[in-house]
C-alpha positions as CSV (number, residue, x, y, z in Angstrom):
1,Q,4.8,-5.0,7.1
2,V,8.4,-4.1,6.3
3,Q,8.7,-1.0,4.2
4,L,12.0,0.4,2.8
5,V,11.9,3.5,0.8
6,E,15.1,4.7,-0.9
7,S,15.8,8.3,-2.0
8,G,18.6,10.5,-3.1
9,G,19.6,9.1,-6.4
10,G,20.3,11.1,-9.5
11,L,22.7,12.1,-12.2
12,V,26.2,13.1,-11.1
13,Q,29.5,13.6,-12.8
14,P,32.5,11.4,-12.2
15,G,34.2,12.4,-9.1
16,G,31.0,13.8,-7.6
17,S,29.1,12.8,-4.5
18,L,25.6,11.7,-3.6
19,R,24.0,10.7,-0.3
20,L,21.3,8.0,-0.4
21,S,18.8,7.6,2.3
22,C,16.4,4.8,3.3
23,A,13.3,5.3,5.4
24,A,12.4,2.1,7.2
25,S,9.2,1.1,8.8
26,G,7.2,-1.9,9.9
27,F,9.8,-3.6,12.0
28,A,12.1,-2.9,14.9
29,F,14.8,-1.1,12.9
30,S,17.3,-0.8,15.8
31,T,17.5,-4.5,16.2
32,Y,18.6,-5.5,12.7
33,A,21.7,-5.2,10.7
34,M,21.1,-3.4,7.4
35,N,22.8,-3.3,4.1
36,W,22.9,-1.6,0.7
37,A,23.1,-3.5,-2.6
38,R,23.1,-2.4,-6.2
39,Q,22.3,-3.7,-9.6
40,A,24.0,-2.2,-12.6
41,P,22.3,-2.4,-16.0
42,G,22.4,-5.9,-17.4
43,K,24.2,-7.3,-14.3
44,G,23.3,-9.2,-11.1
45,L,22.7,-7.8,-7.6
46,E,25.9,-6.8,-5.9
47,W,26.3,-6.3,-2.1
48,V,27.8,-2.9,-1.4
49,A,28.0,-2.3,2.4
50,E,26.6,-3.4,5.7
51,I,26.2,-2.0,9.2
52,D,25.3,-3.8,12.4
53,S,22.2,-2.9,14.5
54,R,24.0,-0.5,16.8
55,A,26.4,1.0,14.2
56,M,29.4,-0.5,15.9
57,S,30.6,-2.4,12.9
58,T,30.6,-1.8,9.1
59,A,31.8,-3.7,6.1
60,Y,32.3,-2.7,2.4
61,A,32.7,-4.3,-0.9
62,G,36.2,-3.8,-2.3
63,S,35.0,-1.8,-5.2
64,V,33.6,0.9,-2.9
65,K,35.8,0.8,0.2
66,G,37.3,4.2,1.0
67,R,34.7,6.0,-1.1
68,F,31.4,5.0,0.4
69,T,30.3,5.3,4.0
70,I,27.2,3.5,5.5
71,S,25.5,4.9,8.5
72,R,22.2,4.7,10.4
73,D,20.0,6.7,12.7
74,N,18.1,4.3,14.8
75,A,16.0,7.0,16.5
76,N,14.7,8.0,13.1
77,Y,14.6,4.6,11.4
78,T,17.0,5.8,8.7
79,L,19.8,4.2,6.8
80,S,22.2,6.2,4.7
81,L,25.0,5.7,2.2
82,Q,27.4,8.6,1.5
83,M,29.1,8.1,-1.9
84,N,32.1,10.1,-2.8
85,N,34.5,10.1,-5.8
86,L,31.8,8.4,-7.9
87,K,32.8,6.5,-11.0
88,P,30.9,5.5,-14.1
89,E,31.0,1.9,-12.9
90,D,29.0,2.9,-9.8
91,T,26.0,3.5,-12.1
92,A,23.2,1.2,-10.8
93,V,19.9,1.0,-9.0
94,Y,20.7,1.1,-5.2
95,Y,18.6,-0.9,-2.8
96,C,18.3,-0.6,1.0
97,R,18.0,-4.1,2.5
98,K,17.0,-5.8,5.7
99,G,18.6,-9.1,5.0
100,T,17.4,-9.8,1.5
101,Q,14.2,-7.8,1.8
102,R,14.6,-4.6,-0.2
103,G,12.8,-1.5,-1.4
104,K,12.1,-0.4,-4.9
105,G,15.5,1.2,-5.2
106,T,16.9,4.6,-6.3
107,L,18.8,5.1,-9.6
108,V,22.3,6.5,-9.5
109,T,23.8,7.5,-12.8
110,V,27.5,8.6,-13.0
111,S,28.2,10.2,-16.3
112,S,29.8,13.3,-17.8
């Protein structure tokens, strides 16, 4: 069965950086596009970034473009999200997703 396990969240000051990771298993990871989404407190789920199966193409939400970088390691079934210049409005639970299937998420809190 599909398993997606996110890690790397935490508390960071505005302007700081974090790198999220997602360990995938139970499916042919290298054949699927993957994405990250987030849910801020009291708000709906927001798509953040996507990468195609071979890491040839990426796309970002306007709110994170230029600050976040999505990447993947197909050999190790790992999806990553490098987040730089973090802002308080980036505070959310971040989910690794295969389509709309997602893990339990990892909490990112941006606060001074």
